[in-house]
Structures are given as structure tokens and as C-alpha cells.
C-alpha positions in Angstrom: 74.5 182.5 50.4 77.9 182.0 48.7 80.6 183.8 50.6 78.2 185.5 53.0 78.9 186.0 56.7 77.2 183.4 58.8 77.4 182.1 62.4 77.2 178.3 62.6 74.7 177.5 65.5 73.1 174.3 64.2 72.6 172.0 61.3 69.9 171.3 58.7 68.1 167.9 59.0 67.3 166.2 55.7 66.1 162.7 54.9 69.5 161.9 53.3 71.4 163.0 56.4 69.0 161.0 58.6 69.6 157.9 56.4 73.4 158.3 56.6 73.3 158.8 60.4 70.9 155.8 60.7 73.2 153.6 58.7 76.2 154.5 60.8 74.4 154.0 64.1 72.9 150.7 62.9 76.3 149.4 61.9 77.8 150.5 65.2 75.1 148.5 67.0 76.0 145.5 65.0 79.6 146.0 65.9 78.7 146.0 69.6 77.3 142.5 69.2 80.2 141.0 67.4 83.3 141.2 69.7 86.5 140.0 68.3 90.2 139.5 69.1 92.7 142.3 70.1 89.9 144.6 71.3 88.5 145.0 67.7 85.1 143.7 66.8 84.7 141.1 64.0 82.9 143.5 61.7 85.9 145.8 61.8 88.2 143.0 60.9 86.0 142.0 57.9 84.9 145.5 56.6 87.6 147.8 58.1 90.6 149.0 56.0 93.8 147.1 56.6 96.8 148.9 55.2 98.8 146.5 53.0 95.9 144.1 52.7 93.4 145.8 50.4 94.1 144.8 46.8 92.6 142.9 45.1 90.4 140.8 47.4 89.5 143.5 50.0 89.1 146.5 47.7 85.5 146.8 49.0 86.9 148.0 52.3 87.9 151.3 50.6 84.3 152.3 51.3 83.0 150.0 54.0 85.5 151.3 56.5 83.6 154.6 56.5 80.5 153.1 58.2 82.4 151.6 61.1 83.4 153.3 64.4 85.6 152.6 67.3 83.4 153.7 70.1 80.4 155.8 71.1 82.3 159.1 71.2 83.9 158.4 67.9 80.5 157.8 66.4 78.8 160.8 68.2 81.3 163.5 67.0 81.4 162.2 63.5 77.6 162.1 63.2 77.4 165.6 64.9 79.7 166.9 62.2 77.6 165.3 59.5 74.5 166.9 60.9 76.0 170.4 61.4 77.3 170.7 57.8 75.9 167.9 55.6 72.3 169.1 55.4 73.2 172.6 54.2 75.6 171.2 51.6 73.0 168.8 50.3 70.4 171.6 49.9 73.0 173.9 48.2 74.6 171.2 45.9 71.7 168.9 45.2 71.4 165.3 46.3 73.4 163.8 43.5 76.4 166.0 43.8 76.3 165.7 47.6 76.4 161.9 47.5 79.2 162.0 45.0 81.1 164.3 47.4 80.4 162.1 50.5 81.3 158.7 48.9 84.0 160.2 46.8 85.7 161.7 49.9 85.3 158.4 51.7 86.9 156.5 48.8 89.7 159.0 48.4 90.4 158.8 52.2 90.4 155.0 51.9 92.8 155.0 49.0 95.3 157.2 50.8 94.7 155.3 54.1 95.7 152.1 52.4 99.2 153.4 52.1 99.7 153.9 55.8 102.5 151.9 57.4 101.5 148.3 57.7 100.9 146.6 61.0 98.2 145.4 63.3 96.0 148.4 62.3 92.4 148.7 61.2 91.2 152.0 59.8 87.5 152.7 60.5 85.3 155.8 60.7 83.5 158.3 58.6 86.2 161.0 59.1 87.5 160.8 55.5 84.0 161.6 54.1 83.5 164.3 56.8 86.7 166.0 55.9 85.5 166.2 52.4 82.3 167.8 53.6 84.1 170.3 55.8 86.5 171.2 52.9 83.5 171.7 50.5 81.7 173.8 53.1 84.8 176.0 53.5 84.8 176.6 49.8 81.1 177.5 49.5 80.7 179.4 52.9 84.2 180.5 53.9 83.1 183.2 56.3 80.9 180.8 58.4 82.0 180.7 62.0 82.1 177.6 64.1 83.0 177.0 67.7 86.2 175.1 68.1 85.9 172.8 71.2 82.4 174.4 71.5 84.1 177.6 72.8 86.4 179.3 70.4 84.8 181.0 67.4 86.8 180.5 64.2 86.1 180.8 60.5 85.6 177.4 58.9 88.2 178.0 56.2 90.8 178.6 58.9 89.7 175.5 60.7 89.9 173.3 57.7 93.3 174.7 56.7 94.5 174.0 60.2 93.2 170.4 60.2 94.9 169.8 56.9 98.2 171.3 58.0 98.1 169.1 61.1 97.4 166.0 59.0 100.4 166.8 56.8 102.6 167.5 59.8 101.8 164.2 61.5 102.1 162.3 58.2 105.6 163.7 57.8 106.9 163.3 61.3 104.7 160.5 62.7 102.7 160.4 65.8 99.4 162.2 66.2 97.7 159.5 68.2 95.4 156.7 67.0 94.3 158.8 64.0 94.4 158.0 60.3 95.7 161.3 59.1 96.2 160.0 55.5 92.5 159.2 55.3 91.6 162.6 56.6 93.8 164.3 54.1 92.5 162.2 51.3 88.9 163.2 52.0 89.7 166.9 52.3 91.7 166.9 49.0 88.8 165.2 47.2 86.3 167.8 48.6 88.5 170.7 47.5 89.1 169.3 44.1 85.4 168.3 43.5 83.6 171.5 44.6 86.5 173.8 43.6 86.3 172.4 40.0 90.0 172.3 39.8 89.7 169.2 37.7 87.6 171.1 35.1 90.4 173.3 33.6 88.1 175.0 31.1 85.7 176.1 33.8 88.5 177.2 36.1 90.1 179.4 33.4 86.7 180.9 32.6 86.0 181.7 36.3 89.4 183.3 36.6 88.9 185.5 33.5 85.5 186.5 34.8 86.8 187.5 38.2 89.7 189.4 36.5 87.2 191.4 34.4 85.1 192.2 37.4 88.2 193.4 39.3 89.1 195.7 36.4 85.5 197.0 36.2 85.5 197.9 39.9 88.7 199.8 39.4 87.2 201.9 36.6 84.2 202.7 38.6 
């Protein structure tokens, strides 16, 4: 399936994807029964990521923030993204590597998100982990088409590149609404580094040499 042309019409349901979705939905229901001050529930204050207040006593929030959500639509679209792309990746990568990708992207997003400007801000949501999944999917299946806004067909590698460019832009100039762009970018970077094997220099060099030999062989033929 690597590099083949596909049209993305639905997802693949697995027990792991169902468990992750169930955990997120269950935590959101608990949030609904724990209202707190300033329009933020108590669970988000305890387990959400507070920039400037992470190390050392709240380091656990670098992961727990990824299971909290700010509203039904926030939860719905994140879980829809997980369903659309997570199952295929799990089957392609294997359970262990998929879980490393998911939680590694969430952690990477949390680490970068911790450096957001301080203030009365709580970072919550699975978006960091999902940006890692989208980035990995774009590496493995770059020609897959998705429907942007459920209308516009676009190749997933273009979509992911556009999302990352927007994140960089809003980080640089500010604004961008109530969105943790640093967390998104952190998740995407982890996904690219992990599945792209850029951290394995020997394997990367071997892959490049193999591709160069194939290129020369095709020219000779």
C-alpha cells in the first residue's frame, strides 16, 4: 500500500482505536460532572497542561492533557480524525509502534505546548497526538485524498504540510484563535521523525543509497 493512490472515504475500526476513543469519551463525561471556575472544569485544572506550571510537580500533565477536551465538537472532530486514520496506521505499523507514535506525539506536543506564553491558559485535547498520526499517515500514504471541510479533495501530504505551515505562522505572529499551535507542531514533528526514521542516521543513509541505485538502474534500462 506504500505510496499507492487511494481515496479516503472511511476509517478502520480496531480494538485499540475503540479503547482510545472510549477513554477520551469517558474522561469527557467525567469533565461534564466536575464544573470549575472561569468556565473550565476541575479535571482540566488538575490534569490539563498549564504553560509555566509543569515542572517538576505537574510533569504528568504532559500526557494527561491529551485525554481532556473543551466541548462536544472538540471531542467529536478529534475522535473522528482518530477513527479515519488511526486504524489503518495501527494495522500497517503494528500495535507497539502505533502506541509509541500516539503517546510520543502527545508527549512531544505537551513539551512544546509547555513553552507557550504564560497566562490563565489550560491546554487540553488530543490534537498533538492526532497531528502525529496525520504526519505519519502522510509519510506512508502520501497520495491518499481526504475531503477538506468534507467538500474539497486534497492529498493528505498537502493537508499536513498546510497545517504545519499555519502552525508555524501563528506561532511566529500570534493569533490563530484559541488553539495550541505549539502542541500541534510538536505532535507533527514527532510523527515525521519517528516514522521517517530521520533519527536513525544509518538506516536513512542506506535508504538514500538504495533509492539512488534504483534511479540509476531505471536510467540504464
